N, C-alpha and C positions, 0 to 999 in steps of 0.2 A: 273336366279339362283347368276350369278355375282353380280347383283343389292342387292338383298338380303342378300349376305355375306356382302357388301361393308357398305349397312343399318345397320347392325350387329355391324360391328367393330365400326361404327362411334358411334351408341347409347351406346355400353359398355365404349367407351372412356369417353363420356360427363357424363356418371353415376358413372364412377370412380372417377370423381373430384368431386362428389357431396356429401352431409351428408348420405345420405341413398344408398350408392353405393352397397351394396348386394342387397338390394331390388330392387332396378332399373336394375340390371343385369338379376335377375330372371325373372321379367317382360317382358324385350326385348327377353329373350331367349325363353320363353314361349309363346310370340306373334309369334317367328320367327317358332317354331316348330308346332303351330295349324296352321300356314297358308302354310305349304309345305304338302300338303295333296298328290301331285303328286310322292314324293320321299319316297324310304323305310326308316322311321325312326325308327322302332322297336328295333334295337340294339342300336342306337345311343343315343334314347332317354331315354333307361335305363340305358345307360352308364353316359349320364351327370347327369341323377336322381340319380344315385348311386355317382358319384364323389362329388354332392354337399351336400349328406347325411352324406358320409363318412369324407368329409372336415369340414365341417359346425359343426356338432354336437359335434365330440370330441375336436377340437379347441375351440368352445364356451363354451363346458364344463371347461375346461381347463383354460379359461381365468376368467370366475367366480370363480372356485375354488382358482385358484392362487391371483386373486383380495381379494375375502375373506380372506384369511390367511394372505395375506401381511398386509393388513388395522387392522387384530387384532395384527400381531405381532409388526406392526408400533406403533399402539395405546400403548400396554404393554411397549415395550421399550422407546416409547418416554415419556409416565408418569414417568417412572422410572428415565429416564435421567434429565428431568426438575424438579421432585422431589428432587433429590440429588442438583441440581443447585440451588433452591430456599432455601433448607436446609442451604447449604455454605453460601448463600445471607444472610442469617436470621442470622447465627453466625456472620457473618462481622457486619452487622447492629446494632446487640445487642451490640459486642465489642464497636463499635464506638460511640452509644449512653449512655452506661455505662461510657464510658472515659469523654465525656461530662459531664454526671450530676455528677461525681466524681470530677468535676474543684474544687468545692467548699471546697473538703477536704485540698485541698495546703494550703488555709487561717488558718488551725488549725494550722499548722507548723511553721506559721509567728507570733511569739511572740508580735511584738511591734504591729501589726494589732489587735492581739484577744484583748490585752489589751484597745486598743481604744474600740472595741465592748462592754466590759464589762463596760468601766469608761466612755464612751461617749467622744463626740468631746472638751466641753465646758473649761475643766481644763487647756487644754495647745492646743487652737484652730490650732494654725498655723502648729506645728508639728503634732498634729493629722490629720489633712486635707492633709497633705504631704503623710501620711501614708496611707489614705485611696487612693489616688489619685495613689500611686506606687503600690497598691496592684490591682486595677482594671486596670492599663495600663499593667502590667505583664500579669493578666489573659487575656486580651483582646489581645495581641500579639502571645498569644501560640498556637491560630487558625487562620486561614486565613477566615473562614467561620464565623466567628462571626460578627456580625452586631450592637449589641447593649447589653450592660450590665446594670443591677442595683442593687446598694446595698443600703439597709435600715438599720440604726442603732437604736435598739428600745430605746436606754437609749439616750434622747434627740429628738426622734423622727426625726433624720434627714436621708436625703436619696440623691444619687449622681447617675448620669448616665454616661456613656459613650459611646457615638455614633460616631463610624468611627474616634476613638482616640480622640474625644473632650469630656474632661471629664467637666462636669456641676458645676456649683457652689452649693455650699449647700442649700439646701430646706426642710424646714418642711414637713413631710408626717403625719397627725393627723389621716386622715381616712385610715389609712393602710389597715386595715381588710375591707374594702368595696371590695377590689381586691378577687374577688372569691377563687384563689390558693392559695393567704396570709391566707385568713381565714381557708381553709382547712387545711393548714400545720399547723396553729396554734390549729386546732381544734382535730388533732390528733397525739399524740405524736409519736406514730409510723412510721409516714411519715417523710421521710427527703428530698425527690425530688418528684417533679410531671411534667408532660409533657404536656403544653397545646399545643392541635393540631396546624397544621398550621392556622395562620392568617395574617391580614394585619398588619405591625408593627406599634405599637402605642407609644407614649411618655408615661414612668412611671412618674407619679406626674407631668405631664405637664411641666417637666424642659428641655426635650431633643428637640431642633429644628429640625423637620423632613419634609425636604419639599414634596410635594406630589409625585414628579416624585421618589422620592425614598423611598415611601412606598411601598415595596415588601413584599410577604410571608415569615414568617420566623416561626422557632419551636422554643417554648420558654421552658427552663427547670427553674423549680421557687424552690429553695432549702432553707431550713430553717438552721439558724447558731443557734447552742444551747450551753451552758455554760458546755461542757464535762467534767465529768461526769453526771452531774445533767441534768436536762431537762429546765432549764431556759431559754426562749428565748432571743438571742441575737441581731436577726436580720434576715432578709433574702435576699439573692442574686438571679437575675433573669438574664439569659443568652440567648439571642435572636442569633439564628443560620439559616443563609440562608441553602435552600435543595439542595447546589450544590454538598456537598459530599454523602448526601443521595443519589442523582441523580446519582453519579458517580458511586455508589455502584448498584444502581437497575439497572442501563443501561447496565451491565454485565449480567444481567439475562433474557433478551427480546431481542428479534428480532424488532427493530423499523419498524414502520408500518405496521407491518404483527401480532403482538402478543399484548397481554395487560398486565400490571403488577398493583397490587393494593397493599399497604399496609395499613392497617387501624388497629384503636385501639378497644377496647373494646366495644366502644358505634359505632361503624361501621364508626367513621370518619374518610377520606381518609388522610392518614398521606403522602403518595407519590403516584403519580399515570401516568403511560404514558400518559393518556389525563390529561395535566395540567390543564385545566378548572374544574376537578373534585377533585384536592386539596383542603382540609380543609371543605370539604363538608360532609355531612352525605350520606353514601350509603343504600339507601333503596330499592334497586331491589331486586328481589326476589331471585336472584341467589345467593346474598350473605346469606340468609336467610337459604339455602339447605347447603351451605359450612359452616354455624355456626354447624347445626345439625351434619353433617357428618364430623366434623373436629376430632374427636376422634376415628372413626373408620376407616376411608378411607383417603386416600392422592389425592384422584381424583372425579371428578363427571362430569357426560356429561349433557350438556344443550341447549337447541335447543328452540327460541322464535325469536321475529322479528329482535331485536337486535344483537343478537348473537346465533351463533351454532356452537358447537365445545366441547372442553374438558377443564374443570377447575381443574387446579392442585393447591393445597392449602396446607398450612400446620401453624399450631398453634405457636407462638415463647414459647419458656421457660422461666422462671425467668430471668430476674426482670420483662419481659414484656410478662409474660404467658397467658395475654387476647388479645395479640396482632395477626393479622391473615395475612400472605401473600401470594397473590393469582395471578398466571398467568393462563391466558385464551387464548387457542389455538385454532383458527378457523378451522373447518375440513378442509378448503381449503387449508391452509398451511400444516395440519397434513398428510392429504392423496394425497398431491400433487405429490410425486414422485410414489405412488401407480397407481394414475389414469394415469400419463403420460404412465407409463409401461405399463398399461393394454391398453391404446389408441395405443400405439405402437403396441403391439401384434395383436390388431383387425385390423391395419392397414396394420401388415404382414399378416393377414391370408386373408384381402379382397384380396390383391396384389396374395397372393398364389392361392387360390380359382380364381382368373381371370384367372392367367397365365394355370392353368389347364383345365379350360373350353376351353379356346383357343386353348391350345395344343390338346385337344381332337375334336374341330371342325377341325383344320389342317391334323389331323389325317385321320377324316371321309371323308375329301375331297381328300383326296390321292393326298398329295402332298411331299410326303417323296421322291418321285421320283428324281422331280427337286431339291430337297434339296441334296440328295445324288451326284448328277452332280456337284453341287457346292461345296460339302466337298472334292469330288476328286480333284476339281480343285485349293482348299485351299491347300490340300494337296502337288502338284506340287509346290505352290507358297513356302510352308514351305522347301522345299528342293530347292528352289532357280531358278525353272522355272517359270519364268513371264509371261507364255502365258495361255489363253482360250482357250480350243479345243471344244467350244460347239457354235451352232449360236444364238438360241434363246429358252427360257425357257417358252416361253408363253407371254400373253400380260396381266398378272395379276400381283400382288405385287412382286410375286415369278419371274417371268420375270423381273420386272423393277430391281428388285436385281439381276439378272444376268446381265443384261445391265450395271447397275452400277460397278459391280464386274470387266468387261470387262474394263470400261472407269477407274476404279482404277489402275488395271495393267497396261495399256498404260500410265497413269500419274507416276507411280511410275519406270517404265522403262526410261522415260523422265526424272525425277526427279534423277535418280542413274546416268545417263548418264552425266547432268549438275553439279552435285555434284563431280562428279569424274573429270571433268574439272576443276571445281573450288578449287578442293583440289591441283592438279598438279601447278596452276596458282599460289596458295598462298604458295606452298614450293618454287617456282621458286623467288618468292618474298621475300621471308626470306632467299634463299640463296644470291640475291644480296644486301639485307641489313646486311648479316654476311660479306660478301666481303667488305664492304664499311666502317666497323667498323675496330676502331683500337685494337688490343688484348691488354687489361690492364696488361698482363706478360711482352708483347714485352714492353711497357712501363715502367713498372719496373726495367727489366731489364737493359733499355737504361740508365736510371739515375744511377742505379747501375755501369755499364760500365764508365759514366762520373766521377760518383764519386771516383772510383779506379784510373782513370787517374789523377783525381785533389788530391788524396793521394800521388801518385807517384811523384807528381810534387811538393809535400809539399804544397800544398794548402789546409792545414787542415780546414780553415774557412768554404773553398767552398763545402769540402766535409761533414762536418756537416751540412751545409744549404742544400744538396740533400739528406742528410740520414732523415732530419727532414720532406723536403718536400715528399719523397717518403713515409715516415708512414703515413702524411695526407692525401694523395691520396689514399693510400691503406686503409686506416679506411673508409675515404668517399668512396670510390667505392666497399665496401663490404656489397651487399644488402640482404647477408642470415642471418644476425643478427639485429634485431629490440631492443632488450633488452641485456644490457651489463653490466658488473660490472663497480660502480664507477671508479675503477682505468684506466678502458681503456678511459674513456672520460677525464680524468685528464692527462694521458700521450697523448693524442690527443691534448688536449690543451697545454701541457707543447710544443710540438713540435709545433704548431703555434706562441707561445710566442716567442721562440727561435728565429722564422724566422723574427718574428718584431723587435726584439732587435737588430739583426742583420742591419734591415732598419733604426732603431733610434739611434743605436749605445749607447753611454754613458747616451741617454737624456731618456732612458726608464729604468724602472726596473719593477720586479715582484714579487710576494710572494705567495706560496702554503702552506696553514696551513690544512690539510687532515688528522685526525688519520686514523689507521689502521681499526678500525673496522667500519669505513665509506667505506673504499675502498672496500670491497667486496660485498657492498649492489648493487642490481641489479638496474638498473633506463633504463628508453629509452633512446636510443642512439641519439646524436646529440643534447642534451639539453644546454650542458656548452658553447659550442664554440661559437655559433649565439650569446651569452650574452655577452661574452670577445668582439668578433668582432665588437659589438654594440659600445663598449667604443673607438676603434680606428676611426671608422666611424664618430661619432658625439660627442664623447670625446677629442679627441686630434687634431682634423684636424685643430684648430686655437689656440693651446697648444704654449705658449712659454716657461715656464718652464721645468723641468724634469718631464717626465709623470709617473705614478706608478699605478698598477692593484693589489692588494689584493683580492685572492679568500680563502675563508673559509667555512669548510662544519663541522657539529657535529649531533649527534645523541640527540635528548631533550624528556627526560623523556620514553626512551628505545621504542619509538614510531613512531617520528617524525625526519624524516631529515630535517637539516636547512640548504640552501646552500646560500652564501651571495657572491656577485662580485661586489666590490667597486674600482672606479677611482678616481683622483683627476684633470681630465679636466675639463672642462666649462661646469657646470652643466645647467639645466633648472629653469628659473624663475617660480613663483606661477601658472601663468597663461598657460604657457608651459606644466609644470606639470600635472596641472588640465585635458588639452586637453589628454595629453598620457592617464592619468588613465581613463579618459571616453572611449576613443578609445579600450583602452586593456581589461577592464570589462564589457563595453556595446556594443562596437560596432559601426561602424559609418557607411555612405555610400560610395561608392569607391570614390566619388570626394574630399571627405573631409579627406580621411585616408591620415595620413603623413608616409613617407617613414620610419622614425624610430622607428615606432610602429610596423610595419609588424611581422619583426622578434621574437618580445617578444611577441606578438599577439599569432603568429603560435607555441610557445613554450608552451604558458598559454593553447591554445585550446589543445595541445596533451595532456599534463599533467592532463587537465579535462578529456579526454578521458582514457587515462591509468589507473587511480587512481579513476575513477567514481566519479568526482566532490570534492574529497578531498584535493586536491592540492591547494594551495595559492600562490599569486604571489604580493610580495610589491616594490613598487617603493619609493624612496625618493632623493632629488636632491635641490640642491641651486647653486646659481651662484657662491659660493666661494669654497664650500668644494666637489664638485662634483656630481658624480650622483653614486647610489647604486641600486642593484636589489638583494631582497632576495625570494628565494622559499623555501616553505615548502610542503612535502609532506610526506607519509606514509611511514614507514621504510620497509614494507613487502607488495609486489604488488599482486594484486589478481592472484590467481592459473590460470585460465582461460587467462589472459592476458599475465603473463608472459611464458605460453607454447604456446600461438599463434603463 
């Protein structure tokens, strides 16, 4: 019997990890039940079958119904959301295309140019050519996506091109109406502008020199220029634009590598597609024919073939591009991904639940509740703090093994508690020894104050001032409770430090602080200013012969940035040294190469980057004659999470 139970548990585990876990579990259970004729399986068999039916049927039905309703709801919501999205994209594209198409209207307001269009170039060639060049240059620079422009003047059959801001020379264009779009504009007086679908850029009248490597796909706008209000033909203006702007607008309408987007004209020629190889080609696929038929009555359709299976959301452009289409294809895999994942999770939960129910039934049928109860009683004792097990053995099966491990666990817990208690005592004793070996900072402050008072009584006022400055410096430096302080605190700390240095250098050192009140209350990281000033004494004044001077200045720029500058007149660095210092500051170097004078500045720079999320800047300038200067810029307002950390 024990071997049969063990085999059952192993088979259920192996089937649980496979794809057909429920079917595998049933087969194993059926095999086990039918081969135990010597046992009374009547009630047990009925119970297992009943649990399978009660668990599988309702749960399976609920999963199927939930999946159906979820996919239906997702379909409707997805279609509505995506249709609204492509309509917004359609409106944005229409505005953009209309703006490009209307660029020629600017020329009508430019009287000198229109006079050239009416009278031709010949009367005053140089002046008139300059007007044409000026108009082409102006229009070309209005939009960055313009690749090429072509202007044709009917009076004199002259034409010019502007390719990448290179304006061509004058050329005759006798066969202007061999160009199909110019011929179409001339044929229909009601047309003012036509769009040539994406094509490889070509040279108008063969006067632009376009390298083969530069021949990219462009969308061409061909405009007719007439002598308004009459219909007299004055010329043509063509504008070739790349598809970057259209691609940027279209890119916001679909998810790359998951969905497809198409923009097509009335003939089915693809103006833009998520598949760039399709741009400029005619769409002859069957699904587009269905879209055209249903465009007036529906905003979506479902399609399934070898190439695509999913939902197609579409819309037809309104005037002036009323026969254009925008189409978004969403595969079922993407559309129903969330629903399928939810259904899969529910199925897995159902399988796991069923297995646990079956295992629990088997355990109950083999009367294992008694040893479990013994374990529970012992666990309750453990909860009360009695780490003792009052049973010898629960058998040789898994429950017995559990009982043995429980006893081992209790023994280990007792051992760990005893060791942890001893370790805690030793730690507290170590901490006490450390505390005893430390000097109380308050004792040090009081001692300095007592010495200062004695100096004052002895009329040694300079000594008292120096001790006061030293006490302030130590108190500020040893205060570990504050990481963020007002600027005035940093300033007073530096002032105390400078007063000590002034006593050291006597009349050979002066300093100036120029910090307005609006800066003094700004919160900044602690110990940012003093190390910079200290660097001046370490490396700027160590070989100084004349009078040393330090100037500290701070200001607020554009109500957003704090600018802090520390200058000295010490011995500066030459170009090579300055380059090395900047390299170490901004990029870091190995420990072997690092210069000592850069360590302090590097630490300040790194701290500022952390506190201000890489928005702080440090600039170092120096030469051997004018000294050394450090300028730090950082945001006026620190991030809240850093400020309160």
